[in-house]
N, C-alpha and C positions, 0 to 999 in steps of 0.2 A: 806338866803335860796331861791333859784330860785323857781318859781311856778312848773317848770317841776321836779325838784327834789323833792319838797313836794308831788306832785302827785304821783310820783314813791315811795316814802316811804309809803304813805297811802295806795296804792294798795297792796304792801307787806304785810302790817300789816293786811289788810282785808283777804288776801289769807292766811296767817298764822294762824289767827282767825278762818276761815271758816275749815281748815284742822283739827285744834284742836278740834273744835266744832264736827266735823265729827267723830273723834275717841271717842270723849266722848259718843256721842249718839250710837256708835256701841257696840253691834249688835242691829239690829232692829227687828230682826226675829230669828227663832232657827238656830243654827249653825250645820251643816252637817259635821261629821267627817268620810271620807271614808277610811276603813281598807282594804287593798289589800291582805288579808288574811283571812282565816276562823276563826269562832268563837273558842275562847279556844287557839289560838295562842298567841305568846308574843305580837305581835303587837296589837291584840285584848284586851289584858289584859292592856296594856298601854292606849290604847284610853279610854277604860271604867273608869279606876281608874282616869285618868285627868278629863275626861268628868264630872264625879260626882262631882268634886271640881269647875270646871269651870262655870258650869250651875248656881251655887251660885254667883259667881263672875260677870257673864254676865247678870243675870236676865232673861236668855232665855234658853230653852231646848237646850241640846247638843246631838244631834241624831247620834249614831254611826251606820253606815252601812257597812257590810262586802262585799267586792266585790273581790274575790279571782280570779286568772288566768292570764296567760301570763307571768309569773314571775313577778307578781305585777303591770305590765303595766295596766291592765284593770283598776284597782282602782285609780292609779295614774293619768291616763288620764283625770278621771272625774274632779278632781281639775285642771288639765292644760286647760280644756276646760270651767270652770265655769266663772261665771261673776266675774271680778276682784274687788271684794268688801268685802272679808274676809269671807263671810258667808259659804264657802265650802272649807274644808280643806282635806287634805290626809295624812296619815301616811306613808310618804315614807322611804325607806331603800337603802341600797347600790346597789341591783340588779337593779331596774326599774330606779335609778337615776344616779348613777355613772359608772356602768357596762354595761348597755344596748346600749349606743351609740357605744360601740366598738363591742358589740356581733351580732346586727341587722343592717342589711343595711337599712331597714325601720322601722320606729318607730311612733305610733299614734301621739307624741307630741316630742317637743325637750327641754330637761331638762334646757338647759342654756338659752332658750328664753322664753319658755311657763311658767316656774315654779318659784317661789320666796321662797327660803329658808326662815323658820320663827325661829324655834328653835330645836336644838336637844333635844330628850326625854330621851333615854336612849342608852347605850352601853355596849357590852359585848361581850367576846371573843366567838368563836365557840369551841365546845367541840368534840374530836374524840370519838365516842360510838360505841360499837360492840354489837352484839346479845349474848345472853347466850350460844348459840351454837358454837360461835367461840372460840377456844381454845387459848385464848390470854389474858393475864393480864397487858400486857405493850405495848408499841408501837413497840419495837422491835419484840415481839412474834408475833405480828400483821403482821408486814410487811414480816417476815420469812414464816408465814403461807400463806398469800396472794401470795408471790412470788412462793409457792409450788403448788399453785392451778392453775398456768399457764393462768391467764386471766380469771378465773371462778368468780372472786370477783364481787358482786353485791352491790352498794351502793345507798341510797336513799339521796333525798334532798327536801327541801320545794320549788324548782321550777327551771326551767331553767334558768341560768344566776344570781342565787342567790349568796349571799356570801357563804352559804353552799356548793353550787355545785362547785364554783371556788376553795374554799379552798380545797376540796377534789381533784380537777384536779391538783392544785399545789402539794399537798402532794404526789399524785400517782406518778407525774412526777420526783419529788425529791427522791422518793423511788424505782424509776424503777419499778413500779407496774403497770399492767393493769387491767381496771374493767369496767363494764357496768353501766352507770348511769340510775337510775329509778326516775324520777321527780315526785313530788306530788304537789298538790295546797295548800301548808302550812305546817308547822310544825307538827301539831298533827298526820296526817295520815302517814307523813314521819318517825315519831318516831315510830308510831304503826308498820309499816312495818318491823323495826329492831326488835321490841319486839316479834313479831310474827314469826320471821325467814324468810319473804318474802325477806329480804335485810340482808346483812351482816353487813354493817357498815354504818355510816353516819357522817356528820358534822352539826352540828346546835347549837344554844344556849341552855343553860342548861334546862330552865324551862319546855320545851316540854319533857324532857326525865326523870325528877325526879321521877315521878310516876312510871316509868317503872323501875328505878334503885332501888327504894324502893321495887318493886315487884319482884325483882331478874331476870328480863327479859332482862335487859340492863345493860352493864358495861361501865363506862366512863374511857378513857386511858389517855388524855393529853387535855391542853387548847392551842389555838390558839394565845394568848396574849404574849408580851414580857415579862410580869411578872405574876406571879400567882395571881388571884383575890383573894380578902378575903374571898369569899364565896366558892372558890374551892381550898384552899391552900394545900388539899393533892395530887392534880393532878399536875404533872409535865408540865412544857411548852414544846412545839414541839422542842424548840431550846435546852432545857435540855435533850431531848430524841434523839437528834442527826439530828435535821432537823431546823437549823436556819435561812434558807429562807422562812420557812412556818410561816407566820405570819398575822393574819387578826382580825379585830374586826367588829362585827355585830352591826352597829348602826342605829338608827330610829330618825325620827323627823317630824315634820309638816311641810307641803308645802301648798302653796295657789297660786292662778294664778297670773301670772306676771302682773304687772299694778295696783296691789292692794295698795291703798293709804299707803305711808309710816307710818302715825300716826297709821292706823289699825294695821299694821304689828308689830309695836313697842308695842302696847298695847297687842296683842295676845303674843308676846314674853314676856312681863313683867308679864302678868297673868299666863302664863305657868310656868315661873321661881318661881313665888310665890307658886304654886301648887307643884311644885317639892321639895319644901322646907318643906311642910306640913308634920308633924311627921306620921301621919297616912298613907300618900301616901308613904312615904320612907320605912315605917314598911312593907307595903304590898309588895312594890317592892322587898325588902330584902327577903321576904319570897318565892317570884317567882324567886329568882336568878338575878333581874334585877338591873342594876346600873344607877341612876338617873345622868343626865349630866346637862342640861340647858345651860347657856351662852347667849351669844349675837348673833344677826343675822349674824354678821361678822364672829363669831367664827364658826358658823355652815356652812357658805359658804367657808371658808377655809378648813374645813374637807372635804366637798364634791369635792373641786377642788384637795386636795391632794390624795383623793382616786382615782379620774379619772385619775390622772397622774401616780400614782403607778400601779394600775390594768390596766389602758389601755395599758401600756407597757407589762403586764405580758400576758393579752389576745392576743395581737398582736403576742407576741412571740409564744405562743402555738398554735396560728391559729385557735383558736375556733371561729366558726360562727354558729349561731342558727337559720338563715333563708337561709339556701344555696339554 
């Protein structure tokens, strides 16, 4: 072996050892998880349940910080601009990651360049829900009622450009119904608006709605997934209700700053996957109507890319822009 070849192999071995050692030492201080939604939202529940398990694995506190606003972009931007060392994570979701590049001419970050997908945490369908004052017990009755109102339908969402918002836009277009969007910062106030009659309907994941359903203030009509999820078997899909083109999943997952060392990203991914398999975490998620996902970094990246392709085409077709 030539001296040059030997020198190259030694340098490569040292570099590998250094990155492995870095990952083993990580984290060296508390890990910050920014939730771009208010306390009590499904994103907040995910972050706190996982954080409680991860702090033991990591030997460091996991500090959950709620930073709602701008359709989730305020919170995600914190991770995009953080030091690329894995100590700052954000719970990203469809809106500020896959939809925003098509909805806004200007963004504070570029999801493709400034962020690294780490692991998908949960995924669940949006649910079409109406307030108790709406005289509809199924999708057809709701569409007929909404059409008869001639555009006086008000619908809430958990934020401009969110999966909830765009699913309703797509549904109303398919149903030939017009309505007025009333956005909120997060699912709890958006659900409350329907429960109190300030909005007629909404699309969002089930957890934020269940308490209002049990109280008789909100009625669930259909799910936006291709199949009925186990936790909502009683609800038809929108395809079954006559709207096969309206399909969406509200996913979320952890992101960190681009440039974070690959061994650190892999460690976070592996530890979150382990936490998602914990029986107590799965039971808590199930009680909230949340479906744990997990998987590799590549799996998550493929889901983000697929959503960008599909919803980018839908957004461009409908002509929606949020910063005219």
